[in-house]
C-alpha positions in Angstrom: 15.1 12.1 12.8 14.2 9.5 9.5 17.0 10.1 7.0 16.1 7.6 4.6 12.1 9.0 4.7 13.7 12.7 4.7 15.5 11.7 1.3 12.4 10.5 -0.3 10.6 13.3 0.3 13.7 15.7 -0.9 13.6 13.7 -4.1 9.8 14.2 -4.4 10.5 18.1 -5.0 9.7 21.2 -3.9 9.7 20.8 -0.1 12.2 22.6 1.9 14.8 21.2 4.0 12.6 22.8 7.3 9.8 21.8 6.1 10.8 18.3 5.4 12.2 18.5 9.2 9.1 19.5 10.4 7.0 16.5 8.7 9.7 14.5 9.8 9.4 15.0 13.4 6.2 14.2 14.3 6.7 10.8 12.5 7.0 7.7 15.0 8.7 4.6 13.5 7.3 1.3 14.3 9.3 -1.9 13.7 6.6 -4.7 12.6 7.2 -8.9 12.0 6.5 -10.8 9.4 2.5 -11.5 9.7 2.0 -8.5 12.1 -1.0 -6.4 12.0 -0.8 -2.5 11.8 -4.8 -2.0 11.7 -7.5 -4.8 12.2 -10.9 -5.0 10.6 -13.6 -3.1 13.0 -10.4 -0.9 13.8 -10.2 2.9 13.1 -7.5 4.0 11.1 -6.1 7.0 12.9 -2.8 6.9 11.0 -1.0 7.6 7.7 1.5 5.3 7.3 5.2 5.3 4.8 7.0 2.3 4.4 10.4 2.9 5.0 11.4 -0.6 4.3 9.6 -4.5 3.5 5.8 -4.4 2.7 2.3 -4.3 3.5 -0.7 -5.5 2.3 -4.6 -4.5 2.5 -6.6 -7.3 2.4 -10.4 -8.5 3.5 -11.2 -11.8 4.8 -14.3 -13.1 4.0 -16.6 -15.7 6.2 -15.4 -19.0 4.4 -11.6 -17.4 5.7 -10.5 -16.6 2.0 -8.6 -13.3 1.8 -9.0 -10.8 -0.8 -6.0 -8.2 -1.2 -7.2 -5.0 -2.5 -3.3 -3.3 -2.5 0.4 -4.4 -2.0 2.5 -1.1 -0.3 5.9 -1.4 -1.0 8.6 0.4 0.5 8.6 4.3 -0.1 5.2 3.9 -0.3 1.9 5.4 2.0 -1.1 3.1 2.8 -4.1 3.3 4.5 -7.6 2.9 5.3 -8.8 6.3 3.4 -12.6 5.5 4.1 -12.1 4.6 8.2 -8.7 7.9 8.4 -11.4 10.5 6.6 -14.6 9.5 8.6 -13.1 7.9 11.8 -15.3 4.9 11.4 -14.0 1.4 11.7 -12.3 -0.1 9.0 -13.9 -2.7 6.9 -10.2 -4.0 5.7 -6.9 -5.3 7.2 -3.4 -3.4 7.1 -0.5 -6.2 7.8 3.1 -7.1 7.1 4.1 -9.5 3.9 8.1 -9.5 5.3 9.2 -7.5 8.1 8.8 -3.8 8.1 9.7 -0.6 9.8 7.0 2.1 9.0 6.7 5.9 9.8 3.1 7.2 11.1 1.5 10.0 11.5 -1.8 10.7 13.9 -4.4 12.0 11.9 -4.7 15.4 14.3 -0.7 15.7 13.5 -0.8 15.1 10.1 -4.2 17.1 9.2 -1.8 20.1 11.1 0.7 19.5 8.6 -1.3 19.6 5.9 -2.9 22.9 7.2 0.2 24.7 7.6 2.4 23.8 4.8 0.6 24.3 1.2 3.6 22.5 -0.5 2.2 19.3 1.6 -0.6 19.7 1.0 -0.1 19.8 -2.9 2.3 17.1 -3.0 -0.6 14.2 -0.6 -3.1 15.7 -3.6 -1.0 14.2 -6.3 -0.4 10.9 -4.3 -4.4 10.9 -3.7 -5.0 11.7 -7.5 -2.5 8.9 -8.6 -3.5 6.3 -6.2 -7.6 7.0 -8.0 -5.6 6.5 -11.4 -3.7 3.6 -10.3 -7.1 2.2 -8.7 -9.3 2.8 -11.7 -7.1 0.6 -14.4 -7.3 -2.3 -11.5 -11.0 -2.5 -11.8 -11.2 -1.8 -15.1 -9.0 -4.7 -16.1 -10.4 -6.8 -13.0 -13.9 -6.3 -14.1 -13.1 -7.1 -18.4 -9.5 -8.9 -18.3 -9.3 -13.1 -18.6 -6.9 -14.3 -15.8 -4.1 -13.7 -18.2 -4.4 -10.5 -18.7 -4.5 -9.4 -15.2 -1.6 -11.9 -14.4 0.5 -10.1 -17.2 -0.4 -6.8 -16.0 0.9 -7.5 -12.6 4.0 -8.9 -14.1 4.4 -5.6 -16.0 3.4 -3.2 -13.0 5.1 -4.8 -10.2 8.0 -7.1 -11.5 10.0 -7.1 -8.6 6.4 -8.2 -6.7 7.0 -11.5 -8.2 10.2 -12.9 -6.0 8.7 -10.9 -2.9 5.0 -12.6 -2.3 3.6 -16.2 -2.0 1.9 -17.0 -5.1 -1.5 -17.5 -3.2 -1.2 -13.7 -1.9 -0.6 -12.8 -6.1 -3.5 -15.2 -6.7 -5.8 -13.4 -4.0 -4.9 -9.6 -5.7 -5.6 -10.7 -9.0 -9.1 -12.5 -8.5 -8.5 -15.8 -9.1 -7.6 -19.2 -7.9 -3.5 -20.4 -7.2 -4.6 -23.4 -9.1 -5.5 -20.8 -11.7 -2.5 -18.9 -11.2 -0.3 -22.2 -11.2 -1.7 -22.9 -14.6 -1.1 -19.4 -16.1 2.7 -19.8 -14.9 3.2 -23.4 -16.1 2.0 -22.4 -19.8 4.1 -19.4 -19.8 7.2 -21.4 -18.7 6.3 -24.1 -21.9 6.2 -21.1 -24.2 9.7 -19.5 -23.4 
């Protein structure tokens, strides 16, 4: 039983209690320390992950050691490497914790079985996929055409609660700007207020 997850699913709408229980029963809970990996580059992503508490990040590390963050996944969000998971090929990204986190994991075979036997759950996951595609598209457009200031302003608008939870270097990495530039932008904004 995972009461917090079950409450989350109940709030999403149309799943009856017995279905919610079935989905919950197939999950394995893991407690992760800060900066602990749940998927490393080169491994095959074999699990769907739901964040009960804490925050995860999906990232790559370039040859020079710099980190490029693609996604933050705080509590009540799902995460995985979709390409590795769907095709069962080595992942090009890593997923690790930003802060101590509790997650639920479903093995691919179990999750696929749930999708096959519960049409309402398949509909729910399709809505999540569509939302993520939309959010990623918006992020790509901002990344391609926005100034550093516009990227930061968009981040603050979209994720105001992240500012207190994330180190500046991670925000800069997510935005694709240098820490120095981010510090300059934040300093200029403080001067205006």
